[in-house]
PDB file of N, CA, C and O in Angstrom:
ATOM      1  N   HIS A   1     105.383 -86.670  75.919  1.00  0.00           N
ATOM      2  CA  HIS A   1     104.579 -85.953  74.945  1.00  0.00           C
ATOM      3  C   HIS A   1     104.420 -86.856  73.730  1.00  0.00           C
ATOM      4  O   HIS A   1     105.395 -87.409  73.221  1.00  0.00           O
ATOM      5  N   LEU A   2     103.193 -86.996  73.277  1.00  0.00           N
ATOM      6  CA  LEU A   2     102.875 -87.826  72.121  1.00  0.00           C
ATOM      7  C   LEU A   2     102.333 -86.920  71.027  1.00  0.00           C
ATOM      8  O   LEU A   2     101.341 -86.220  71.231  1.00  0.00           O
ATOM      9  N   ASN A   3     102.982 -86.932  69.860  1.00  0.00           N
ATOM     10  CA  ASN A   3     102.550 -86.130  68.712  1.00  0.00           C
ATOM     11  C   ASN A   3     102.007 -87.065  67.637  1.00  0.00           C
ATOM     12  O   ASN A   3     102.656 -88.044  67.270  1.00  0.00           O
ATOM     13  N   VAL A   4     100.813 -86.757  67.136  1.00  0.00           N
ATOM     14  CA  VAL A   4     100.164 -87.601  66.135  1.00  0.00           C
ATOM     15  C   VAL A   4      99.690 -86.728  64.985  1.00  0.00           C
ATOM     16  O   VAL A   4      99.059 -85.693  65.202  1.00  0.00           O
ATOM     17  N   VAL A   5      99.998 -87.150  63.747  1.00  0.00           N
ATOM     18  CA  VAL A   5      99.473 -86.489  62.556  1.00  0.00           C
ATOM     19  C   VAL A   5      98.652 -87.530  61.798  1.00  0.00           C
ATOM     20  O   VAL A   5      99.127 -88.632  61.521  1.00  0.00           O
ATOM     21  N   VAL A   6      97.417 -87.165  61.468  1.00  0.00           N
ATOM     22  CA  VAL A   6      96.517 -88.081  60.775  1.00  0.00           C
ATOM     23  C   VAL A   6      96.435 -87.649  59.315  1.00  0.00           C
ATOM     24  O   VAL A   6      96.001 -86.540  59.004  1.00  0.00           O
ATOM     25  N   ILE A   7      96.861 -88.554  58.417  1.00  0.00           N
ATOM     26  CA  ILE A   7      96.825 -88.283  56.980  1.00  0.00           C
ATOM     27  C   ILE A   7      96.133 -89.448  56.273  1.00  0.00           C
ATOM     28  O   ILE A   7      96.076 -90.561  56.797  1.00  0.00           O
ATOM     29  N   GLY A   8      95.613 -89.178  55.087  1.00  0.00           N
ATOM     30  CA  GLY A   8      94.960 -90.228  54.313  1.00  0.00           C
ATOM     31  C   GLY A   8      94.154 -89.622  53.185  1.00  0.00           C
ATOM     32  O   GLY A   8      94.134 -88.405  52.998  1.00  0.00           O
ATOM     33  N   HIS A   9      93.495 -90.480  52.442  1.00  0.00           N
ATOM     34  CA  HIS A   9      92.700 -90.043  51.297  1.00  0.00           C
ATOM     35  C   HIS A   9      91.465 -89.267  51.741  1.00  0.00           C
ATOM     36  O   HIS A   9      90.984 -89.422  52.863  1.00  0.00           O
ATOM     37  N   VAL A  10      90.963 -88.431  50.838  1.00  0.00           N
ATOM     38  CA  VAL A  10      89.738 -87.677  51.092  1.00  0.00           C
ATOM     39  C   VAL A  10      88.595 -88.664  51.365  1.00  0.00           C
ATOM     40  O   VAL A  10      88.524 -89.727  50.748  1.00  0.00           O
ATOM     41  N   ASP A  11      87.716 -88.306  52.279  1.00  0.00           N
ATOM     42  CA  ASP A  11      86.548 -89.115  52.650  1.00  0.00           C
ATOM     43  C   ASP A  11      86.894 -90.484  53.230  1.00  0.00           C
ATOM     44  O   ASP A  11      86.105 -91.423  53.119  1.00  0.00           O
ATOM     45  N   SER A  12      88.067 -90.602  53.847  1.00  0.00           N
ATOM     46  CA  SER A  12      88.424 -91.876  54.466  1.00  0.00           C
ATOM     47  C   SER A  12      88.093 -91.902  55.956  1.00  0.00           C
ATOM     48  O   SER A  12      88.327 -92.911  56.620  1.00  0.00           O
ATOM     49  N   GLY A  13      87.551 -90.803  56.492  1.00  0.00           N
ATOM     50  CA  GLY A  13      87.135 -90.783  57.891  1.00  0.00           C
ATOM     51  C   GLY A  13      88.190 -90.302  58.866  1.00  0.00           C
ATOM     52  O   GLY A  13      88.105 -90.588  60.060  1.00  0.00           O
ATOM     53  N   LYS A  14      89.183 -89.575  58.374  1.00  0.00           N
ATOM     54  CA  LYS A  14      90.274 -89.093  59.239  1.00  0.00           C
ATOM     55  C   LYS A  14      89.768 -88.210  60.371  1.00  0.00           C
ATOM     56  O   LYS A  14      90.094 -88.449  61.534  1.00  0.00           O
ATOM     57  N   SER A  15      88.984 -87.205  60.049  1.00  0.00           N
ATOM     58  CA  SER A  15      88.499 -86.271  61.072  1.00  0.00           C
ATOM     59  C   SER A  15      87.544 -86.958  62.034  1.00  0.00           C
ATOM     60  O   SER A  15      87.587 -86.705  63.238  1.00  0.00           O
ATOM     61  N   THR A  16      86.689 -87.817  61.518  1.00  0.00           N
ATOM     62  CA  THR A  16      85.747 -88.531  62.373  1.00  0.00           C
ATOM     63  C   THR A  16      86.489 -89.445  63.342  1.00  0.00           C
ATOM     64  O   THR A  16      86.204 -89.442  64.539  1.00  0.00           O
ATOM     65  N   ALA A  17      87.435 -90.224  62.836  1.00  0.00           N
ATOM     66  CA  ALA A  17      88.208 -91.124  63.700  1.00  0.00           C
ATOM     67  C   ALA A  17      89.026 -90.342  64.722  1.00  0.00           C
ATOM     68  O   ALA A  17      89.119 -90.735  65.885  1.00  0.00           O
ATOM     69  N   THR A  18      89.618 -89.233  64.283  1.00  0.00           N
ATOM     70  CA  THR A  18      90.438 -88.424  65.181  1.00  0.00           C
ATOM     71  C   THR A  18      89.583 -87.770  66.258  1.00  0.00           C
ATOM     72  O   THR A  18      89.955 -87.777  67.431  1.00  0.00           O
ATOM     73  N   GLY A  19      88.446 -87.205  65.873  1.00  0.00           N
ATOM     74  CA  GLY A  19      87.544 -86.605  66.851  1.00  0.00           C
ATOM     75  C   GLY A  19      87.029 -87.623  67.853  1.00  0.00           C
ATOM     76  O   GLY A  19      86.903 -87.322  69.040  1.00  0.00           O
ATOM     77  N   HIS A  20      86.731 -88.828  67.379  1.00  0.00           N
ATOM     78  CA  HIS A  20      86.263 -89.889  68.272  1.00  0.00           C
ATOM     79  C   HIS A  20      87.374 -90.299  69.236  1.00  0.00           C
ATOM     80  O   HIS A  20      87.118 -90.518  70.420  1.00  0.00           O
ATOM     81  N   LEU A  21      88.596 -90.402  68.741  1.00  0.00           N
ATOM     82  CA  LEU A  21      89.743 -90.723  69.597  1.00  0.00           C
ATOM     83  C   LEU A  21      89.916 -89.664  70.688  1.00  0.00           C
ATOM     84  O   LEU A  21      90.129 -89.993  71.855  1.00  0.00           O
ATOM     85  N   ILE A  22      89.822 -88.399  70.300  1.00  0.00           N
ATOM     86  CA  ILE A  22      89.946 -87.302  71.273  1.00  0.00           C
ATOM     87  C   ILE A  22      88.862 -87.435  72.345  1.00  0.00           C
ATOM     88  O   ILE A  22      89.140 -87.279  73.534  1.00  0.00           O
ATOM     89  N   TYR A  23      87.643 -87.720  71.929  1.00  0.00           N
ATOM     90  CA  TYR A  23      86.541 -87.888  72.878  1.00  0.00           C
ATOM     91  C   TYR A  23      86.787 -89.088  73.798  1.00  0.00           C
ATOM     92  O   TYR A  23      86.640 -88.979  75.015  1.00  0.00           O
ATOM     93  N   GLN A  24      87.159 -90.222  73.219  1.00  0.00           N
ATOM     94  CA  GLN A  24      87.381 -91.433  74.013  1.00  0.00           C
ATOM     95  C   GLN A  24      88.522 -91.272  75.016  1.00  0.00           C
ATOM     96  O   GLN A  24      88.520 -91.905  76.072  1.00  0.00           O
ATOM     97  N   CYS A  25      89.489 -90.431  74.687  1.00  0.00           N
ATOM     98  CA  CYS A  25      90.633 -90.185  75.585  1.00  0.00           C
ATOM     99  C   CYS A  25      90.351 -89.080  76.601  1.00  0.00           C
ATOM    100  O   CYS A  25      91.213 -88.756  77.419  1.00  0.00           O
ATOM    101  N   GLY A  26      89.155 -88.503  76.556  1.00  0.00           N
ATOM    102  CA  GLY A  26      88.795 -87.462  77.507  1.00  0.00           C
ATOM    103  C   GLY A  26      89.247 -86.075  77.116  1.00  0.00           C
ATOM    104  O   GLY A  26      89.278 -85.173  77.953  1.00  0.00           O
ATOM    105  N   GLY A  27      89.602 -85.889  75.844  1.00  0.00           N
ATOM    106  CA  GLY A  27      90.080 -84.595  75.372  1.00  0.00           C
ATOM    107  C   GLY A  27      88.983 -83.586  75.108  1.00  0.00           C
ATOM    108  O   GLY A  27      89.261 -82.401  74.924  1.00  0.00           O
ATOM    109  N   ILE A  28      87.733 -84.041  75.086  1.00  0.00           N
ATOM    110  CA  ILE A  28      86.573 -83.159  74.911  1.00  0.00           C
ATOM    111  C   ILE A  28      85.406 -83.803  75.654  1.00  0.00           C
ATOM    112  O   ILE A  28      85.295 -85.028  75.700  1.00  0.00           O
ATOM    113  N   ASP A  29      84.545 -82.982  76.229  1.00  0.00           N
ATOM    114  CA  ASP A  29      83.471 -83.554  77.048  1.00  0.00           C
ATOM    115  C   ASP A  29      82.233 -83.924  76.227  1.00  0.00           C
ATOM    116  O   ASP A  29      82.066 -83.511  75.080  1.00  0.00           O
ATOM    117  N   LYS A  30      81.386 -84.711  76.859  1.00  0.00           N
ATOM    118  CA  LYS A  30      80.190 -85.243  76.200  1.00  0.00           C
ATOM    119  C   LYS A  30      79.235 -84.135  75.760  1.00  0.00           C
ATOM    120  O   LYS A  30      78.599 -84.250  74.712  1.00  0.00           O
ATOM    121  N   ARG A  31      79.129 -83.070  76.545  1.00  0.00           N
ATOM    122  CA  ARG A  31      78.221 -81.967  76.181  1.00  0.00           C
ATOM    123  C   ARG A  31      78.626 -81.326  74.861  1.00  0.00           C
ATOM    124  O   ARG A  31      77.767 -80.969  74.055  1.00  0.00           O
ATOM    125  N   ALA A  32      79.920 -81.179  74.637  1.00  0.00           N
ATOM    126  CA  ALA A  32      80.394 -80.596  73.376  1.00  0.00           C
ATOM    127  C   ALA A  32      80.031 -81.507  72.201  1.00  0.00           C
ATOM    128  O   ALA A  32      79.597 -81.032  71.151  1.00  0.00           O
ATOM    129  N   ILE A  33      80.210 -82.808  72.383  1.00  0.00           N
ATOM    130  CA  ILE A  33      79.865 -83.767  71.325  1.00  0.00           C
ATOM    131  C   ILE A  33      78.362 -83.725  71.053  1.00  0.00           C
ATOM    132  O   ILE A  33      77.942 -83.761  69.896  1.00  0.00           O
ATOM    133  N   GLU A  34      77.555 -83.650  72.102  1.00  0.00           N
ATOM    134  CA  GLU A  34      76.103 -83.567  71.924  1.00  0.00           C
ATOM    135  C   GLU A  34      75.712 -82.295  71.173  1.00  0.00           C
ATOM    136  O   GLU A  34      74.792 -82.311  70.355  1.00  0.00           O
ATOM    137  N   LYS A  35      76.408 -81.203  71.451  1.00  0.00           N
ATOM    138  CA  LYS A  35      76.162 -79.939  70.745  1.00  0.00           C
ATOM    139  C   LYS A  35      76.502 -80.086  69.262  1.00  0.00           C
ATOM    140  O   LYS A  35      75.732 -79.665  68.398  1.00  0.00           O
ATOM    141  N   PHE A  36      77.663 -80.687  68.971  1.00  0.00           N
ATOM    142  CA  PHE A  36      78.058 -80.914  67.576  1.00  0.00           C
ATOM    143  C   PHE A  36      77.054 -81.825  66.878  1.00  0.00           C
ATOM    144  O   PHE A  36      76.714 -81.601  65.716  1.00  0.00           O
ATOM    145  N   GLU A  37      76.580 -82.847  67.578  1.00  0.00           N
ATOM    146  CA  GLU A  37      75.625 -83.781  66.984  1.00  0.00           C
ATOM    147  C   GLU A  37      74.330 -83.058  66.604  1.00  0.00           C
ATOM    148  O   GLU A  37      73.784 -83.285  65.525  1.00  0.00           O
ATOM    149  N   LYS A  38      73.846 -82.197  67.484  1.00  0.00           N
ATOM    150  CA  LYS A  38      72.618 -81.435  67.217  1.00  0.00           C
ATOM    151  C   LYS A  38      72.816 -80.499  66.026  1.00  0.00           C
ATOM    152  O   LYS A  38      71.977 -80.447  65.126  1.00  0.00           O
ATOM    153  N   GLU A  39      73.928 -79.762  66.024  1.00  0.00           N
ATOM    154  CA  GLU A  39      74.205 -78.820  64.937  1.00  0.00           C
ATOM    155  C   GLU A  39      74.388 -79.549  63.610  1.00  0.00           C
ATOM    156  O   GLU A  39      73.897 -79.098  62.575  1.00  0.00           O
ATOM    157  N   ALA A  40      75.097 -80.683  63.643  1.00  0.00           N
ATOM    158  CA  ALA A  40      75.320 -81.460  62.423  1.00  0.00           C
ATOM    159  C   ALA A  40      74.002 -82.023  61.891  1.00  0.00           C
ATOM    160  O   ALA A  40      73.771 -82.033  60.682  1.00  0.00           O
ATOM    161  N   ALA A  41      73.142 -82.488  62.793  1.00  0.00           N
ATOM    162  CA  ALA A  41      71.847 -83.039  62.381  1.00  0.00           C
ATOM    163  C   ALA A  41      70.995 -81.977  61.693  1.00  0.00           C
ATOM    164  O   ALA A  41      70.247 -82.280  60.763  1.00  0.00           O
ATOM    165  N   GLU A  42      71.109 -80.740  62.149  1.00  0.00           N
ATOM    166  CA  GLU A  42      70.350 -79.648  61.524  1.00  0.00           C
ATOM    167  C   GLU A  42      70.765 -79.422  60.072  1.00  0.00           C
ATOM    168  O   GLU A  42      69.981 -78.913  59.270  1.00  0.00           O
ATOM    169  N   LEU A  43      72.007 -79.803  59.735  1.00  0.00           N
ATOM    170  CA  LEU A  43      72.489 -79.693  58.356  1.00  0.00           C
ATOM    171  C   LEU A  43      72.387 -81.026  57.611  1.00  0.00           C
ATOM    172  O   LEU A  43      72.868 -81.153  56.485  1.00  0.00           O
ATOM    173  N   GLY A  44      71.755 -82.022  58.251  1.00  0.00           N
ATOM    174  CA  GLY A  44      71.630 -83.338  57.634  1.00  0.00           C
ATOM    175  C   GLY A  44      72.915 -84.133  57.666  1.00  0.00           C
ATOM    176  O   GLY A  44      73.112 -85.027  56.843  1.00  0.00           O
ATOM    177  N   LYS A  45      73.800 -83.819  58.613  1.00  0.00           N
ATOM    178  CA  LYS A  45      75.094 -84.492  58.711  1.00  0.00           C
ATOM    179  C   LYS A  45      75.343 -84.985  60.137  1.00  0.00           C
ATOM    180  O   LYS A  45      76.428 -84.790  60.686  1.00  0.00           O
ATOM    181  N   GLY A  46      74.339 -85.622  60.730  1.00  0.00           N
ATOM    182  CA  GLY A  46      74.435 -86.061  62.121  1.00  0.00           C
ATOM    183  C   GLY A  46      75.618 -86.952  62.422  1.00  0.00           C
ATOM    184  O   GLY A  46      76.140 -86.932  63.537  1.00  0.00           O
ATOM    185  N   SER A  47      76.052 -87.735  61.450  1.00  0.00           N
ATOM    186  CA  SER A  47      77.178 -88.645  61.675  1.00  0.00           C
ATOM    187  C   SER A  47      78.522 -87.921  61.720  1.00  0.00           C
ATOM    188  O   SER A  47      79.549 -88.543  61.990  1.00  0.00           O
ATOM    189  N   PHE A  48      78.525 -86.618  61.459  1.00  0.00           N
ATOM    190  CA  PHE A  48      79.773 -85.851  61.437  1.00  0.00           C
ATOM    191  C   PHE A  48      80.121 -85.264  62.803  1.00  0.00           C
ATOM    192  O   PHE A  48      81.044 -84.455  62.894  1.00  0.00           O
ATOM    193  N   LYS A  49      79.422 -85.641  63.855  1.00  0.00           N
ATOM    194  CA  LYS A  49      79.616 -85.016  65.164  1.00  0.00           C
ATOM    195  C   LYS A  49      81.060 -85.073  65.636  1.00  0.00           C
ATOM    196  O   LYS A  49      81.551 -84.099  66.207  1.00  0.00           O
ATOM    197  N   TYR A  50      81.750 -86.175  65.418  1.00  0.00           N
ATOM    198  CA  TYR A  50      83.145 -86.267  65.860  1.00  0.00           C
ATOM    199  C   TYR A  50      84.073 -85.477  64.947  1.00  0.00           C
ATOM    200  O   TYR A  50      85.054 -84.897  65.413  1.00  0.00           O
ATOM    201  N   ALA A  51      83.778 -85.449  63.669  1.00  0.00           N
ATOM    202  CA  ALA A  51      84.604 -84.674  62.732  1.00  0.00           C
ATOM    203  C   ALA A  51      84.582 -83.200  63.097  1.00  0.00           C
ATOM    204  O   ALA A  51      85.570 -82.494  62.896  1.00  0.00           O
ATOM    205  N   TRP A  52      83.455 -82.728  63.633  1.00  0.00           N
ATOM    206  CA  TRP A  52      83.318 -81.308  63.954  1.00  0.00           C
ATOM    207  C   TRP A  52      84.156 -80.886  65.155  1.00  0.00           C
ATOM    208  O   TRP A  52      84.290 -79.693  65.424  1.00  0.00           O
ATOM    209  N   VAL A  53      84.720 -81.848  65.879  1.00  0.00           N
ATOM    210  CA  VAL A  53      85.680 -81.495  66.931  1.00  0.00           C
ATOM    211  C   VAL A  53      86.833 -80.728  66.290  1.00  0.00           C
ATOM    212  O   VAL A  53      87.355 -79.777  66.872  1.00  0.00           O
ATOM    213  N   LEU A  54      87.221 -81.146  65.096  1.00  0.00           N
ATOM    214  CA  LEU A  54      88.380 -80.575  64.409  1.00  0.00           C
ATOM    215  C   LEU A  54      88.010 -79.666  63.247  1.00  0.00           C
ATOM    216  O   LEU A  54      88.704 -78.681  62.994  1.00  0.00           O
ATOM    217  N   ASP A  55      86.947 -79.973  62.546  1.00  0.00           N
ATOM    218  CA  ASP A  55      86.544 -79.169  61.388  1.00  0.00           C
ATOM    219  C   ASP A  55      85.705 -77.985  61.866  1.00  0.00           C
ATOM    220  O   ASP A  55      84.508 -78.123  62.120  1.00  0.00           O
ATOM    221  N   LYS A  56      86.339 -76.831  61.985  1.00  0.00           N
ATOM    222  CA  LYS A  56      85.692 -75.644  62.556  1.00  0.00           C
ATOM    223  C   LYS A  56      85.165 -74.672  61.506  1.00  0.00           C
ATOM    224  O   LYS A  56      84.206 -73.944  61.762  1.00  0.00           O
ATOM    225  N   LEU A  57      85.781 -74.653  60.330  1.00  0.00           N
ATOM    226  CA  LEU A  57      85.369 -73.698  59.305  1.00  0.00           C
ATOM    227  C   LEU A  57      83.964 -74.010  58.797  1.00  0.00           C
ATOM    228  O   LEU A  57      83.587 -75.174  58.664  1.00  0.00           O
ATOM    229  N   LYS A  58      83.201 -72.970  58.517  1.00  0.00           N
ATOM    230  CA  LYS A  58      81.842 -73.141  58.000  1.00  0.00           C
ATOM    231  C   LYS A  58      81.855 -73.970  56.714  1.00  0.00           C
ATOM    232  O   LYS A  58      81.018 -74.855  56.532  1.00  0.00           O
ATOM    233  N   ALA A  59      82.800 -73.680  55.831  1.00  0.00           N
ATOM    234  CA  ALA A  59      82.895 -74.414  54.562  1.00  0.00           C
ATOM    235  C   ALA A  59      83.204 -75.890  54.799  1.00  0.00           C
ATOM    236  O   ALA A  59      82.691 -76.749  54.081  1.00  0.00           O
ATOM    237  N   GLU A  60      84.035 -76.195  55.794  1.00  0.00           N
ATOM    238  CA  GLU A  60      84.353 -77.592  56.107  1.00  0.00           C
ATOM    239  C   GLU A  60      83.100 -78.328  56.565  1.00  0.00           C
ATOM    240  O   GLU A  60      82.843 -79.459  56.154  1.00  0.00           O
ATOM    241  N   ARG A  61      82.342 -77.684  57.402  1.00  0.00           N
ATOM    242  CA  ARG A  61      81.136 -78.316  57.936  1.00  0.00           C
ATOM    243  C   ARG A  61      80.061 -78.471  56.872  1.00  0.00           C
ATOM    244  O   ARG A  61      79.364 -79.485  56.846  1.00  0.00           O
ATOM    245  N   GLU A  62      79.915 -77.495  56.004  1.00  0.00           N
ATOM    246  CA  GLU A  62      78.905 -77.575  54.947  1.00  0.00           C
ATOM    247  C   GLU A  62      79.269 -78.619  53.901  1.00  0.00           C
ATOM    248  O   GLU A  62      78.408 -79.364  53.433  1.00  0.00           O
ATOM    249  N   ARG A  63      80.554 -78.674  53.533  1.00  0.00           N
ATOM    250  CA  ARG A  63      80.998 -79.585  52.470  1.00  0.00           C
ATOM    251  C   ARG A  63      81.371 -80.967  52.981  1.00  0.00           C
ATOM    252  O   ARG A  63      81.427 -81.924  52.209  1.00  0.00           O
ATOM    253  N   GLY A  64      81.627 -81.076  54.284  1.00  0.00           N
ATOM    254  CA  GLY A  64      81.980 -82.368  54.860  1.00  0.00           C
ATOM    255  C   GLY A  64      83.392 -82.813  54.553  1.00  0.00           C
ATOM    256  O   GLY A  64      83.681 -84.010  54.550  1.00  0.00           O
ATOM    257  N   ILE A  65      84.288 -81.847  54.291  1.00  0.00           N
ATOM    258  CA  ILE A  65      85.696 -82.178  54.051  1.00  0.00           C
ATOM    259  C   ILE A  65      86.581 -81.217  54.839  1.00  0.00           C
ATOM    260  O   ILE A  65      86.189 -80.090  55.139  1.00  0.00           O
ATOM    261  N   THR A  66      87.776 -81.686  55.165  1.00  0.00           N
ATOM    262  CA  THR A  66      88.744 -80.844  55.857  1.00  0.00           C
ATOM    263  C   THR A  66      89.471 -80.002  54.825  1.00  0.00           C
ATOM    264  O   THR A  66      89.990 -80.528  53.841  1.00  0.00           O
ATOM    265  N   ILE A  67      89.510 -78.691  55.048  1.00  0.00           N
ATOM    266  CA  ILE A  67      90.160 -77.768  54.122  1.00  0.00           C
ATOM    267  C   ILE A  67      91.520 -77.331  54.648  1.00  0.00           C
ATOM    268  O   ILE A  67      92.459 -77.154  53.872  1.00  0.00           O
ATOM    269  N   ASP A  68      91.629 -77.158  55.949  1.00  0.00           N
ATOM    270  CA  ASP A  68      92.875 -76.698  56.566  1.00  0.00           C
ATOM    271  C   ASP A  68      93.249 -77.653  57.696  1.00  0.00           C
ATOM    272  O   ASP A  68      92.388 -78.341  58.245  1.00  0.00           O
ATOM    273  N   ILE A  69      94.533 -77.690  58.041  1.00  0.00           N
ATOM    274  CA  ILE A  69      94.936 -78.546  59.151  1.00  0.00           C
ATOM    275  C   ILE A  69      94.262 -78.072  60.433  1.00  0.00           C
ATOM    276  O   ILE A  69      93.948 -76.892  60.591  1.00  0.00           O
ATOM    277  N   ALA A  70      94.051 -79.003  61.331  1.00  0.00           N
ATOM    278  CA  ALA A  70      93.471 -78.683  62.635  1.00  0.00           C
ATOM    279  C   ALA A  70      94.358 -79.293  63.710  1.00  0.00           C
ATOM    280  O   ALA A  70      94.868 -80.403  63.559  1.00  0.00           O
ATOM    281  N   LEU A  71      94.533 -78.558  64.783  1.00  0.00           N
ATOM    282  CA  LEU A  71      95.393 -78.986  65.884  1.00  0.00           C
ATOM    283  C   LEU A  71      94.553 -79.091  67.147  1.00  0.00           C
ATOM    284  O   LEU A  71      93.729 -78.219  67.425  1.00  0.00           O
ATOM    285  N   TRP A  72      94.761 -80.158  67.911  1.00  0.00           N
ATOM    286  CA  TRP A  72      94.053 -80.337  69.178  1.00  0.00           C
ATOM    287  C   TRP A  72      95.047 -80.874  70.196  1.00  0.00           C
ATOM    288  O   TRP A  72      95.806 -81.796  69.899  1.00  0.00           O
ATOM    289  N   LYS A  73      95.046 -80.306  71.383  1.00  0.00           N
ATOM    290  CA  LYS A  73      95.928 -80.752  72.463  1.00  0.00           C
ATOM    291  C   LYS A  73      95.081 -81.174  73.651  1.00  0.00           C
ATOM    292  O   LYS A  73      94.089 -80.525  73.983  1.00  0.00           O
ATOM    293  N   PHE A  74      95.482 -82.266  74.288  1.00  0.00           N
ATOM    294  CA  PHE A  74      94.802 -82.729  75.495  1.00  0.00           C
ATOM    295  C   PHE A  74      95.755 -83.599  76.307  1.00  0.00           C
ATOM    296  O   PHE A  74      96.811 -84.011  75.828  1.00  0.00           O
ATOM    297  N   GLU A  75      95.360 -83.866  77.537  1.00  0.00           N
ATOM    298  CA  GLU A  75      96.169 -84.699  78.419  1.00  0.00           C
ATOM    299  C   GLU A  75      95.395 -85.937  78.834  1.00  0.00           C
ATOM    300  O   GLU A  75      94.183 -85.894  79.048  1.00  0.00           O
ATOM    301  N   THR A  76      96.118 -87.032  78.942  1.00  0.00           N
ATOM    302  CA  THR A  76      95.593 -88.249  79.541  1.00  0.00           C
ATOM    303  C   THR A  76      96.385 -88.448  80.834  1.00  0.00           C
ATOM    304  O   THR A  76      97.324 -87.696  81.095  1.00  0.00           O
ATOM    305  N   PRO A  77      96.031 -89.432  81.639  1.00  0.00           N
ATOM    306  CA  PRO A  77      96.821 -89.649  82.857  1.00  0.00           C
ATOM    307  C   PRO A  77      98.308 -89.919  82.588  1.00  0.00           C
ATOM    308  O   PRO A  77      99.153 -89.659  83.445  1.00  0.00           O
ATOM    309  N   ARG A  78      98.622 -90.437  81.402  1.00  0.00           N
ATOM    310  CA  ARG A  78     100.024 -90.767  81.100  1.00  0.00           C
ATOM    311  C   ARG A  78     100.700 -89.831  80.113  1.00  0.00           C
ATOM    312  O   ARG A  78     101.923 -89.688  80.145  1.00  0.00           O
ATOM    313  N   TYR A  79      99.938 -89.192  79.239  1.00  0.00           N
ATOM    314  CA  TYR A  79     100.544 -88.442  78.142  1.00  0.00           C
ATOM    315  C   TYR A  79      99.938 -87.057  77.959  1.00  0.00           C
ATOM    316  O   TYR A  79      98.779 -86.810  78.290  1.00  0.00           O
ATOM    317  N   TYR A  80     100.754 -86.173  77.427  1.00  0.00           N
ATOM    318  CA  TYR A  80     100.293 -84.908  76.874  1.00  0.00           C
ATOM    319  C   TYR A  80     100.265 -85.155  75.370  1.00  0.00           C
ATOM    320  O   TYR A  80     101.301 -85.471  74.784  1.00  0.00           O
ATOM    321  N   VAL A  81      99.116 -85.018  74.740  1.00  0.00           N
ATOM    322  CA  VAL A  81      98.934 -85.418  73.344  1.00  0.00           C
ATOM    323  C   VAL A  81      98.649 -84.203  72.467  1.00  0.00           C
ATOM    324  O   VAL A  81      97.841 -83.342  72.816  1.00  0.00           O
ATOM    325  N   THR A  82      99.324 -84.150  71.326  1.00  0.00           N
ATOM    326  CA  THR A  82      99.032 -83.166  70.289  1.00  0.00           C
ATOM    327  C   THR A  82      98.629 -83.936  69.040  1.00  0.00           C
ATOM    328  O   THR A  82      99.377 -84.787  68.557  1.00  0.00           O
ATOM    329  N   VAL A  83      97.442 -83.634  68.521  1.00  0.00           N
ATOM    330  CA  VAL A  83      96.932 -84.306  67.323  1.00  0.00           C
ATOM    331  C   VAL A  83      96.765 -83.265  66.226  1.00  0.00           C
ATOM    332  O   VAL A  83      96.207 -82.193  66.457  1.00  0.00           O
ATOM    333  N   ILE A  84      97.251 -83.587  65.032  1.00  0.00           N
ATOM    334  CA  ILE A  84      97.047 -82.740  63.860  1.00  0.00           C
ATOM    335  C   ILE A  84      96.268 -83.555  62.837  1.00  0.00           C
ATOM    336  O   ILE A  84      96.658 -84.665  62.475  1.00  0.00           O
ATOM    337  N   ASP A  85      95.163 -82.982  62.382  1.00  0.00           N
ATOM    338  CA  ASP A  85      94.320 -83.602  61.358  1.00  0.00           C
ATOM    339  C   ASP A  85      94.589 -82.869  60.049  1.00  0.00           C
ATOM    340  O   ASP A  85      94.376 -81.660  59.956  1.00  0.00           O
ATOM    341  N   ALA A  86      95.055 -83.596  59.043  1.00  0.00           N
ATOM    342  CA  ALA A  86      95.422 -82.989  57.759  1.00  0.00           C
ATOM    343  C   ALA A  86      94.328 -83.237  56.718  1.00  0.00           C
ATOM    344  O   ALA A  86      93.639 -84.256  56.764  1.00  0.00           O
ATOM    345  N   PRO A  87      94.174 -82.293  55.775  1.00  0.00           N
ATOM    346  CA  PRO A  87      93.194 -82.518  54.702  1.00  0.00           C
ATOM    347  C   PRO A  87      93.648 -83.649  53.785  1.00  0.00           C
ATOM    348  O   PRO A  87      94.842 -83.931  53.675  1.00  0.00           O
ATOM    349  N   GLY A  88      92.687 -84.290  53.130  1.00  0.00           N
ATOM    350  CA  GLY A  88      93.021 -85.365  52.213  1.00  0.00           C
ATOM    351  C   GLY A  88      92.804 -85.003  50.755  1.00  0.00           C
ATOM    352  O   GLY A  88      93.330 -85.677  49.869  1.00  0.00           O
ATOM    353  N   HIS A  89      92.040 -83.954  50.488  1.00  0.00           N
ATOM    354  CA  HIS A  89      91.734 -83.563  49.115  1.00  0.00           C
ATOM    355  C   HIS A  89      92.934 -82.868  48.489  1.00  0.00           C
ATOM    356  O   HIS A  89      93.524 -81.980  49.104  1.00  0.00           O
ATOM    357  N   ARG A  90      93.297 -83.255  47.286  1.00  0.00           N
ATOM    358  CA  ARG A  90      94.506 -82.726  46.641  1.00  0.00           C
ATOM    359  C   ARG A  90      94.496 -81.209  46.492  1.00  0.00           C
ATOM    360  O   ARG A  90      95.562 -80.593  46.481  1.00  0.00           O
ATOM    361  N   ASP A  91      93.325 -80.592  46.376  1.00  0.00           N
ATOM    362  CA  ASP A  91      93.256 -79.135  46.227  1.00  0.00           C
ATOM    363  C   ASP A  91      93.684 -78.396  47.487  1.00  0.00           C
ATOM    364  O   ASP A  91      93.991 -77.205  47.427  1.00  0.00           O
ATOM    365  N   PHE A  92      93.711 -79.085  48.634  1.00  0.00           N
ATOM    366  CA  PHE A  92      94.022 -78.423  49.894  1.00  0.00           C
ATOM    367  C   PHE A  92      95.362 -78.851  50.481  1.00  0.00           C
ATOM    368  O   PHE A  92      95.717 -78.430  51.582  1.00  0.00           O
ATOM    369  N   ILE A  93      96.099 -79.671  49.769  1.00  0.00           N
ATOM    370  CA  ILE A  93      97.422 -80.091  50.227  1.00  0.00           C
ATOM    371  C   ILE A  93      98.457 -79.225  49.540  1.00  0.00           C
ATOM    372  O   ILE A  93      98.483 -79.126  48.313  1.00  0.00           O
ATOM    373  N   LYS A  94      99.306 -78.600  50.335  1.00  0.00           N
ATOM    374  CA  LYS A  94     100.314 -77.691  49.769  1.00  0.00           C
ATOM    375  C   LYS A  94     101.669 -78.348  49.722  1.00  0.00           C
ATOM    376  O   LYS A  94     102.638 -77.734  49.277  1.00  0.00           O
TER     377      LYS A  94
END
């Protein structure tokens, strides 16, 4: 079992990098990413498609920042992986 927590400064690309990693490891399928890309483009945020794997709240998607932690679990041929994406903005860190 591999546990990963992603932390860093606000707007450093944590959610985008984490969502892309999940996709590249087979943790989410291409159709879901295409759906996120279409929805994000409708809000003028097409580049946020990978971030939306983890950023589910309407406010997160509208503002383009992570407000609450997000958890994603998936399996690879070798590992069972748990990823936690943490917010970077000081107002949302407790």
